[in-house]
C-alpha positions as CSV (number, residue, x, y, z in Angstrom):
1,M,14.5,-8.1,-19.0
2,Q,14.0,-6.2,-15.8
3,K,11.0,-7.6,-13.8
4,T,9.5,-6.4,-10.5
5,A,8.3,-9.0,-8.0
6,G,5.2,-6.8,-7.5
7,I,3.9,-4.1,-5.2
8,H,6.3,-2.8,-2.6
9,H,3.9,-0.4,-0.8
10,I,0.9,1.8,-1.5
11,T,0.6,5.3,0.0
12,A,-2.7,7.2,0.5
13,F,-4.2,10.4,2.0
14,V,-6.4,10.4,5.1
15,N,-7.7,13.0,7.6
16,D,-7.3,11.5,11.0
17,A,-4.1,9.6,12.2
18,Q,-5.6,7.9,15.2
19,R,-8.9,6.9,13.4
20,T,-6.8,5.3,10.6
21,T,-4.6,3.5,13.1
22,D,-7.6,2.2,14.9
23,F,-9.1,0.8,11.7
24,Y,-5.9,-0.8,10.2
25,T,-4.7,-2.3,13.5
26,G,-7.9,-2.9,15.4
27,V,-10.2,-4.0,12.5
28,L,-7.9,-5.4,9.8
29,G,-5.2,-6.6,12.3
30,L,-2.2,-5.1,10.6
31,R,0.8,-3.9,12.6
32,L,1.8,-0.3,12.9
33,V,5.4,-0.9,11.9
34,K,6.6,2.7,11.6
35,K,5.5,6.0,13.0
36,T,7.5,8.7,11.3
37,I,7.0,12.0,9.3
38,N,6.5,12.9,5.7
39,F,10.1,13.8,4.9
40,D,8.9,16.4,2.4
41,R,6.4,17.9,4.8
42,P,7.6,17.1,8.4
43,E,4.5,18.6,10.0
44,V,2.5,15.6,8.7
45,Y,2.9,12.0,10.0
46,H,3.9,9.2,7.7
47,L,2.3,6.0,9.2
48,Y,3.2,2.5,7.9
49,F,1.0,-0.6,8.5
50,G,1.9,-4.2,7.4
51,N,2.7,-7.7,8.6
52,E,4.9,-8.4,11.7
53,A,8.1,-7.2,10.1
54,G,6.6,-4.8,7.6
55,E,7.9,-6.8,4.6
56,P,7.6,-5.5,1.0
57,G,4.2,-6.4,-0.4
58,T,2.4,-6.0,2.9
59,V,2.7,-2.3,3.7
60,I,0.1,0.5,3.2
61,T,1.3,3.9,4.3
62,F,-0.6,7.1,5.0
63,F,-0.2,10.9,5.1
64,P,-2.9,12.0,7.7
65,W,-3.7,15.7,7.5
66,E,-7.0,17.0,9.1
67,K,-7.3,20.1,6.9
68,Q,-7.2,18.3,3.5
69,L,-10.4,18.1,1.5
70,K,-12.0,14.9,0.5
71,G,-10.5,13.5,-2.7
72,R,-12.3,12.1,-5.7
73,M,-11.4,8.7,-7.1
74,G,-10.9,8.6,-10.8
75,T,-8.3,8.5,-13.6
76,G,-4.7,8.8,-12.6
77,Q,-5.1,6.9,-9.4
78,V,-5.1,3.5,-7.8
79,G,-8.8,2.8,-7.5
80,V,-8.8,-0.2,-5.2
81,T,-6.2,-1.8,-2.9
82,S,-6.6,-5.5,-2.6
83,Y,-5.6,-7.6,0.4
84,M,-4.9,-11.3,0.4
85,I,-6.4,-13.6,3.0
86,P,-5.9,-17.4,3.4
87,L,-8.2,-19.9,1.8
88,G,-11.2,-20.5,4.0
89,A,-11.0,-17.1,5.8
90,M,-13.9,-15.4,3.9
91,D,-16.6,-16.2,6.5
92,F,-14.4,-15.0,9.4
93,W,-13.9,-11.6,7.7
94,K,-17.6,-11.2,6.8
95,N,-18.5,-11.8,10.4
96,R,-15.8,-9.5,11.7
97,L,-16.8,-6.6,9.5
98,E,-20.4,-7.1,10.6
99,T,-19.3,-7.1,14.2
100,F,-17.6,-3.7,13.7
101,G,-20.6,-2.3,11.7
102,I,-18.6,-2.0,8.5
103,K,-20.7,-2.2,5.3
104,F,-19.4,-4.5,2.6
105,R,-20.5,-6.0,-0.7
106,L,-19.5,-9.2,-2.4
107,S,-18.2,-9.5,-6.0
108,E,-16.5,-11.9,-8.4
109,R,-13.7,-11.2,-10.8
110,F,-11.5,-13.6,-12.8
111,G,-13.1,-16.5,-10.9
112,E,-12.2,-15.1,-7.5
113,N,-14.6,-13.9,-4.8
114,Y,-14.0,-10.5,-3.2
115,I,-15.3,-8.7,-0.1
116,Q,-15.3,-5.0,-1.0
117,L,-15.3,-2.3,1.7
118,Q,-14.1,1.2,2.5
119,D,-11.9,2.5,5.3
120,P,-13.1,5.4,7.5
121,D,-11.9,8.0,4.8
122,G,-13.6,6.2,1.9
123,L,-10.5,4.5,0.6
124,E,-11.6,1.5,-1.5
125,L,-10.4,-1.9,-0.2
126,E,-11.1,-5.5,-1.0
127,L,-10.2,-8.9,0.5
128,V,-9.6,-11.9,-1.7
129,E,-8.8,-15.6,-0.7
130,R,-5.6,-17.0,-2.2
131,N,-3.3,-19.8,-1.4
132,R,-0.1,-17.9,-2.3
133,G,2.2,-16.1,0.1
134,P,3.4,-16.7,3.7
135,M,1.1,-16.5,6.6
136,N,1.1,-13.4,8.7
137,T,2.4,-14.2,12.2
138,W,1.1,-11.0,13.8
139,S,-1.8,-12.2,16.0
140,V,-3.9,-9.4,17.6
141,N,-7.5,-8.7,18.7
142,G,-8.9,-12.1,17.9
143,I,-7.2,-12.5,14.5
144,Q,-5.0,-15.7,14.3
145,P,-2.5,-16.4,11.5
146,E,-4.9,-18.9,9.8
147,V,-7.2,-16.0,8.9
148,A,-5.0,-13.0,9.1
149,V,-4.4,-10.6,6.2
150,K,-1.2,-11.9,4.5
151,G,-0.4,-8.7,2.6
152,F,-1.5,-7.2,-0.7
153,G,-3.3,-9.2,-3.3
154,G,-2.8,-6.4,-5.7
155,A,-4.5,-3.3,-6.9
156,T,-6.9,-1.9,-9.5
157,L,-5.6,1.0,-11.6
158,I,-7.8,3.7,-13.1
159,S,-6.0,5.1,-16.0
160,A,-6.7,8.0,-18.4
161,K,-5.0,5.9,-21.1
162,P,-5.4,2.2,-20.2
163,N,-3.5,1.0,-23.2
164,K,-0.4,3.1,-22.2
165,T,-0.6,1.9,-18.6
166,A,-0.8,-1.7,-19.8
167,E,2.3,-1.0,-21.9
168,V,4.2,0.2,-18.9
169,L,3.2,-2.8,-16.8
170,E,4.2,-5.3,-19.5
171,S,7.2,-3.7,-21.3
172,V,8.8,-1.8,-18.5
173,L,7.8,-3.5,-15.2
174,G,7.8,-7.0,-16.7
175,L,4.3,-8.1,-15.7
176,T,2.5,-10.7,-17.8
177,C,-1.0,-10.0,-19.2
178,I,-3.1,-13.0,-18.2
179,G,-6.5,-12.0,-19.6
180,Q,-9.5,-9.7,-19.9
181,E,-12.9,-10.1,-18.2
182,D,-15.6,-7.5,-18.8
183,S,-14.1,-4.1,-18.1
184,F,-10.9,-5.3,-16.5
185,L,-7.5,-6.3,-17.9
186,R,-5.4,-8.4,-15.6
187,F,-1.6,-8.5,-15.2
188,Q,0.5,-10.7,-12.9
189,S,4.0,-10.5,-11.5
190,E,6.2,-13.3,-10.3
191,G,6.1,-12.5,-6.5
192,D,3.9,-14.2,-4.0
193,L,2.4,-10.9,-2.6
194,G,1.1,-7.8,-4.4
195,N,1.3,-9.7,-7.7
196,T,-2.1,-9.1,-9.4
197,I,-2.9,-5.8,-11.1
198,D,-6.2,-5.0,-12.8
199,I,-6.6,-2.1,-15.1
200,K,-10.2,-0.7,-15.3
201,L,-11.1,-0.2,-19.0
202,T,-14.3,1.7,-18.6
203,P,-14.2,5.5,-18.7
204,S,-14.0,7.4,-15.4
205,V,-13.9,11.0,-14.2
206,R,-10.5,12.6,-13.6
207,G,-9.3,11.8,-10.1
208,L,-8.7,14.5,-7.5
209,M,-6.1,14.0,-4.8
210,G,-7.4,14.3,-1.2
211,A,-8.5,12.3,1.8
212,G,-9.6,8.8,0.8
213,T,-7.5,8.5,-2.3
214,V,-4.1,6.9,-3.1
215,H,-1.1,9.1,-3.7
216,H,1.1,6.5,-5.4
217,I,1.9,2.8,-5.8
218,A,5.4,1.6,-5.4
219,W,7.0,-1.4,-7.1
220,R,9.8,-3.6,-5.7
221,A,13.5,-3.4,-6.6
222,K,15.7,-6.2,-5.2
223,D,18.5,-3.9,-4.0
224,E,20.4,-0.7,-4.8
225,E,22.1,-2.1,-7.9
226,D,18.7,-3.3,-9.2
227,H,17.3,0.1,-8.4
228,Q,19.9,1.9,-10.4
229,R,19.1,-0.4,-13.4
230,W,15.4,0.5,-13.1
231,R,16.3,4.2,-13.2
232,D,18.6,3.8,-16.2
233,L,15.8,1.8,-18.0
234,L,13.2,4.5,-17.2
235,Q,15.5,7.2,-18.5
236,E,16.2,5.2,-21.6
237,K,12.4,4.8,-22.3
238,G,11.7,8.5,-21.7
239,Y,9.8,8.4,-18.4
240,H,12.0,11.0,-16.7
241,P,12.4,9.4,-13.3
242,T,13.4,11.5,-10.3
243,E,16.8,11.3,-8.7
244,I,17.2,8.4,-6.2
245,L,15.8,9.6,-2.9
246,D,16.7,8.2,0.6
247,R,13.5,7.3,2.5
248,N,15.5,5.8,5.3
249,Y,13.7,2.4,5.1
250,F,14.2,2.1,1.3
251,K,15.6,4.1,-1.7
252,A,13.0,5.5,-4.0
253,I,12.5,6.9,-7.5
254,Y,9.3,8.3,-8.9
255,F,7.8,8.7,-12.4
256,H,4.4,9.4,-13.9
257,E,3.2,6.8,-16.5
258,E,1.1,8.1,-19.4
259,G,-2.2,7.2,-17.8
260,G,-1.5,9.8,-15.1
261,I,-0.7,7.4,-12.2
262,L,2.3,8.2,-10.0
263,F,4.6,5.2,-9.8
264,E,7.5,4.6,-7.5
265,I,10.2,2.0,-7.5
266,A,11.5,1.2,-4.0
267,T,14.3,-1.1,-2.8
268,D,13.4,-4.0,-0.5
269,P,16.3,-3.3,1.9
270,P,17.1,-2.0,4.4
271,G,13.6,-2.3,5.9
272,F,12.0,-1.1,9.1
273,T,14.4,-2.6,11.6
274,V,17.1,-0.3,10.4
275,D,16.4,2.1,13.3
276,E,14.5,0.1,15.9
277,P,14.3,-3.6,16.9
278,I,11.5,-5.7,15.5
279,H,9.7,-6.1,18.8
280,E,9.5,-2.3,19.3
281,L,8.3,-1.3,15.8
282,G,5.7,1.4,15.6
283,Q,5.7,2.4,19.3
284,K,7.5,5.7,19.1
285,L,8.2,8.5,16.7
286,M,11.2,7.7,14.5
287,L,13.0,10.5,12.7
288,P,15.7,10.4,10.1
289,S,19.0,11.8,11.3
290,W,18.6,15.1,9.5
291,F,15.4,15.8,11.5
292,E,16.6,14.6,14.9
293,E,17.4,18.2,16.1
294,K,13.8,19.1,15.5
295,R,12.4,16.2,17.6
296,E,11.0,18.2,20.5
297,E,9.3,20.7,18.1
298,L,7.8,17.9,16.0
299,E,6.6,15.8,18.9
300,E,4.7,18.9,20.3
301,S,3.1,19.7,17.0
302,L,2.0,16.2,16.1
303,S,-1.1,14.7,17.8
304,P,-0.3,11.5,19.8
305,V,-1.0,8.3,17.9
306,K,-0.9,4.8,19.3
307,A,-2.0,1.3,18.2
308,K,-4.5,0.2,20.8
309,V,-3.7,-3.5,20.4
310,F,-0.4,-5.3,20.5
311,K,0.7,-8.8,20.0
312,G,-0.8,-11.2,22.4
313,E,-3.7,-8.9,23.4
314,G,-7.4,-9.3,22.6
């Protein structure tokens, strides 16, 4: 059976590119690993934040557009993006959020303790201690590897048809259902990062896309051959996937599951060092070859964005 290792990346809408960069690099300590454009709407940035190399399972990406309206979280969306921190790092993060004046609340689910918070656009995030996954070697602004965000812990899905979404996770993506607690059904993949998916079972309003909401969640494919097998499987099961699209850093296919959530399957390779060396990631605007002739025009129209902290600073 085809099985995904877990989450490849998560993509969301926000209003302000620099404010988002300040939060994810300056507060959460992620690295801006790629500054590029939305290939379908080149007047909009596409910003990627992750661990030092931007490895699959660590990367959250954003389409920042000042004119978009505030979204509404609800069915057909990823409701919460969960980040994994090392065991023993909970107090560090409570203190850090307090220092930055960021409100948070504590909760428990499936025997795990969570810090729940929002980013500047209202995107729902949470931090959870786990022993799995490699340490993040990107040390900035007072965050050392022993407390740094490792990558995704997982996500909470808000589905219009929870049983249909559960069916996709189990019978298509190859996750295992490991139990139900209160209003959450939990699934797990075999990877070390982005491996825990909760489906919220209680009714919710219909989600509306906009700033502060997730556009899609992407699942991992090992390589292009594996990717083609995923597409064949989705066609066979009647999910009508898109053609394979070249996103420069990975190949992608998209499909809607019956609960209304947009799913993507993305290849692990080639990754973010395909067009710039690892030590220079995220510092300049990178364009796919087919947009290179419009570089000057795009650089003039896009507002400057820079991560204010780099490795070794702070």
